[in-house]
N, C-alpha and C positions, 0 to 999 in steps of 0.2 A: 549346655554342653552337648546334650544328645542331638539337638538341632544342628549344632556346628558339625558334628561327625557325619550326619546325614548329608548335609550340603557338600561337605568335602568328599564324601563317597560318591555323590552324584557327579561332581566335577571329574573324579577319577574315571567314572563310567563313561562319560563323554569322551575323555581322552582315549580310553581303550577302544570304544566303538568306532571312532573316526581315525585315530592314530595316524595322523599325518604329522609326525613328530618334527618339532623344530630342533635345531642344533643347540648344543651348549653355547653359552655366551658369557662374556665377562664385561663388566662396566669399564674396567681398565684395559680396553681392547688394544691400545697402542703398546701395552706392555706384554702382550703375548701374540706377536705378529703372525705366527703360523695359523691362527684361527681366522685371519682375514686375507692373507695372501702369502703363499710360499715364496714368491718372488722377493719378499723382504729379507730373506735369510742372507746374512753376510753383507748387506748393503751398508750398514752403519757401524757394525762391530765385527772384528775378526773372530772373536769367540764370545758367545753369550749363553748363559744358563738362567732360566726363569722358572720360578715356581709360583703357582697361584692357587688360592683356596677361596671358595664362595659358598655361603650358606644363605638360604632364602626361604620365605614363607613359613618360618618357625611359629609365627603367631596364628597361622591358619590351621595347620595340622603338623604332621611330622616334617621336619625341615628337609629341604632339598639341598644336597651337598654336591659340589662340583670341584674336582681336583685337576690341575694341569701341570705338566712338567715339560719344558721345551729346551732343546739344545741346538745351537747352530755353530758352524765352523767354516770360515773361509779357506779355500784351497787355492794358493797362488803359485805361479811359476813365471820366471823372468821371460820365458819364451812367449808368453801370452801378452807381453808389453802392457801390463797394467790391467788388462781384462782378466777376470778370474771366475772360478766356480765357488759355490758354497753348498754345503749339505746341512740338513736339519733332521732331527728326530724328536718326536713328540709322543706323549701318552696322556690321554684324558680319561677321567673316570667320573661318571654321573650316577648318583643314587637318589631317587626321588620318591618321597611320600611313604605312606603306610604299606603300599604294595611292593616297596623296594624295587621299583622299576629302575633298572640300572643299565648303563652303557659303558663299555670298555672300548677305547679307540686308540690303538697304537698306530702311528704312521711315520713315513719317511719321505723326505723331499730333497730335490736338488734344484739349484738356481744358477743361472749364468748372468753375470753382471758385466755389462758393456759400458766402458767409459766413452762418453761423447766428447767431453772436454775436461778441463781442470776441475770444474765445479759440478758437472752433471753426469748422471749415469742412468741407464735404462736397464732393467733386469726382467727376466722371465723365469718362472719356476713351475714345477709340477710336484704333486704330492700324492702318495698312494698308501693304503694301509688296509686295516681290518676293523670291522665293527661287530661287536657282540652285545646283544641286548637280552636282558632277562627280566622276569616279573614273577611275583608270588601273590596270586589272587586270594589265597586263603587268609591273607592278613587284612583284607578289607572288611568293613562292616557295612551292611546294607539296611535300608528302611524295613524290609520284610522280616529282618531278624530281631526287631524289637517287638516283644510280645505285649506291649502296652505298659509294662512296668520296668523292664530292663532288657539288656541285650542278651539274646540266646544264640550262641554259636551253632546249636544243633538245628535251628530252624532253616529251611531252604531260603536262599537269597532271592530266588526268582530271576536271576541273571543268567545270560547265556554262558555256556561253557567256553573256556579259552582253549583252543586246540593245542597250543604249544606254549611253553613257559620260557623258551629261549630261541632266538633267531640270530643268524650270522650272515654277513655279506662283506664284500670288498668295498673299498672307498677310493675315490679318485677326484682330484681337483687341480687347479692351476690358475695362473694369472700373470699380469705384467705390472711393473711399478716404475715410476719416474722419480728420481731423487735429485734434489738440488742441495748443495752444501757449500756455503761460502766461507765458513770458518776454517782458517788455515793456521791460526795461532793458538791462543789459549781461551778459556771459557768466557772471559769478559771482553774479548775482542769485539770492537764495534762492527766488524764484518760478520758476526756470528749469526747468520741466517741459514736455516735448514728447513727442508720441506719434503714430504713424500705424498704422492697421490697415485692411485692405481685402481684397477678393476680385477675381479677374480670370480671364479665359479667353483663350487664344490658339489660332490655327489652326482657326478655325471652318469646317468643311466644306472643308478644303484638299485638292485633287485631286492625283493623279500624284506620289507620293512615292517610288516604287520604281524601281530601275534594271531590274527584271525585268518588273513588271506595270504597265500603264497605268491599272489600276482601283484600285490600292491607295492609300489616303488616309493622310495623317498624322493621328494621333490628336490630338484637342483637349487642350491642356494647361490644367489648372485649378490655380489658385494661391490660397492664403490666407496672410496674413502679419501680423506685428506687429513694430514696432521703437519703442523709446522712449529718452529721454534725461532722467534724473531726478536733480535736485540732491540731494546728501546734506546734510541739515540741519546747520548749524553749520560747514560747509566750503565751499570753492570748487569742490570736485570733484563728480563725477557718476558714476552707473552707467548703462550703456546695454544693456539686454537686447533680444533679438530672437529671432524664430523664423520659419520659412517652411515650408509644406507644399505640395508640388506632386504632381499625379497626371496621368500621360499614358499612356492605355491601361492595361496591367498594371504599368507602372513607377511607382514612387512615390519621393519624396525628402522627407526631413524633417531640417531643420537647426535646432538650438537653441544659444544661447550668450549671452555678455555681455562687455562691455568696461568697464574702469574708466578714467575720464578725469581727468587731472590738469590743472588750469588753471595754466599756467606764468607767463603774463603777461596781466593783464586790460587791456582797452582803456580809453583815456581816455574819461571820460564826456562831456566838452565839447570836446575837441580830438582831432586825429588823430595826436598825437605818439607815443603808445604803441600799438604794434600787438599785438592779441590773439594768443595762441598757446596751444596745448593739445597734450598727448600722451596717447594712449589705448592700452591694451594689454588683450588678452583672449584667449578661446579659444571655439571653437565645436565642436559635434559633429554630424557628418552620420551619421545612424543606420545602423549596420552597414557603414560605409564609411570614415570618416576623422575624425581629431582635427585641428582646424585652429587653430593659434596665429596671432594676427593683431595688427597694430599700426596706428595711425593718427596721423600728425603733421599739425597744422593751424597755419598761420601766416597771419594776416590773411585774404585771400581765396583762399589756396592750401592744398592738402592733398595728402599722399602716404600711400598705404596699401600694406601688404604682408601677404600671407597665405601659409601653407604647409600643404598637406594631407599629414598623416602617415597613410598607408594602413593600415587595420586590417581590411580585408575578406578574402575568400577568395583574393584575388589577391596577398596579402602574400608568399608564397614566391617569386613572380616579381618583384614590385615592390620587395622588400626595404624595404617601408614608405615608399618614395619615391613620393608621390602627385602633387602639383602645386605649382608656385610661381606666385604671382600678384602683380602690381604694379598700382597705380592712381594716376593723377594727376588732380586736380580743380582747376578755377578757378570761383569763383562771384562774381557781382557783385550788390551791393545786396540781400543776404539779410536776413531778419528774421522776426519772428513777432508775433502780436497784431494790433492795428488796422492795416489796410492793409499787411500783411506787416511789422509791426514799427514802429519809430520813424520810418521813412521818411527817415533821414539818411544813407543809403548806407554805413553802417558794417557790418562783419562781425559776425555773431552765430552762436555754436555751440550 
């Protein structure tokens, strides 16, 4: 146990001395779109509220916990002839490890969605906000503080002093997205094909990211992604492939996977008696890091998602393959696709 604490403390020391921090991330990235592109706001849903919780590395040391809450709303006007704006508001909270290294990031965004034709849209969005980071070095235990028998908090750690325990800065990002949605009927329609792909960049020229140096900046995070929902001919079911690639300084992340969706109950075409529901199950692979089984339950305007990261990286001896658990809750109002975001009858569409 003592060796485990020393190794974990050493890892924390490396993070503190280099501190070119990566962003928070979720395995269910398609379910919290503001983290990958503000241009996704309002594209597929008029109103959407999403909550996410992620806990990871609990088997290595004190768990890292991440919380996210996202809201988006389309703003339409007949004078815009089907083109429209959307706004989004998000707040993220990260709390990591024994030193309680934390991050609070509220931000706001706006997107403009331009209809190209009945089935395609292109959108652009920008997002800005505030980043506040904190740390409590006194909570860490170091090798020099073990006297040969036990941990002694009164012994000097031998580590460099941390000049500040809190830093703050602004945040800025943006991107473009292309959307194709062929579904104009109900969820089992054979023309139910949908896809998004786009690129984005976050943290443009963000200053003061280090607890040690006031000149160190957070690297810009670049992102490219694709996700789709394609009907399987002759069935009511669908396959949902996706991938995302992110680069931030020397760090990269690549995730690829797919889910298989079973339509359990189709919605009524002309009444609201039957509520649509679907169940999806699949797996993703984060390159050289984790295998991620995931599932998604959808009922009418509500959804529940679950994912679990099975660690396969070099940290496996310490993590015992226990990576992260993640849950998601979503509420969406008047979603749809095609002309004016679908049939415009306030019914749910997957």
